[in-house]
N, C-alpha and C positions, 0 to 999 in steps of 0.2 A: 440416561442423558440423551438429548436430542441433537440432531445434526442440523447445522445451518450453512446455507450458501451465502457468502459475502462477496458483493461486487464492490471493490474498493477503488477510490481515486486518491492518489498521493500527489502532493505539490511540494516543490522546492526541496527535492531530495537529491543529495549528491550522487553523481554517477561518474565513475572513472571511465573516460573515453580516451583511449590512446595516451594514458598517463596524465590527462588533464581532468580535474574534477569540475563537472558542469552541473548546474542545478536543473533538474528535469522533473516533469510530472509523469505519472504512470497510472495505468488501469491494470487490475488483476482480479481474478476470481480465486477464492479460497473456500475451503470447507473446514469447519471447526465443530467439534463436539463440545456441548456446554449444557448446563442445567437450565439456562434461559438465554435469550438473545442479549441480555444485559450483562452476563457474567462469563464472557469468554476471553481467552487470551491465546494467541497463536504465536509461538516463538519465531516463526518466519517473518512476523510483522514488527519485531523488535529492532532497535537501533543496533547495527553491527558494531563491534569494537573498533574504535578509532575514528568514528564519525559522530561522536557525542556533541561536538561543537555546532552541528547543523541542526540539532533537535529543536532549538527555539524557533526557527523559521519554517521548518517542515510541518506539513499537516497531513492528516489522513482522515478521510471520511468514507463511511460506508453508504454508497448510493442506493444499494439494495441489500436487505437482509431478509432471507426467506428460509423458513424451516422446511427441511426435506427429509424424505424417508432414509436416504443414505447418500454418501458422496458418489459422484460419478467419476470415472477415470479420465481426467483431463490433464493436460500439462500445467505446470506451475509457473508459467512464464509471465512476463510483464510486457505490456505495450507502452513504450515510452513516448513522451512528447516534450518539446522544448517549452520552457516557461517563457511567457511573453514579457518583453521589456516594459518598464514603467512608461505610461503615456507621456510623463513629463520629459522624457529623454528624446522625444521626437521633435 
């Protein structure tokens, strides 16, 4: 199986900030091992228990998918950003 580097962007994901759930977006890089770039699944990218109600509005897209020789040792952190309000609310 081959290794792939995924640069992912998530939008409308619930994040608990000081006890308040706020919808945020994020960027993260992950490495997964898969037979092809179409057939991978990373348990870290699954909906955590208790947040299933947010699945309908949340989205995840892979902005870059690149086959690599092996994963590099990087942190598994996220860079969060606030979701913009609807333009109709202005």
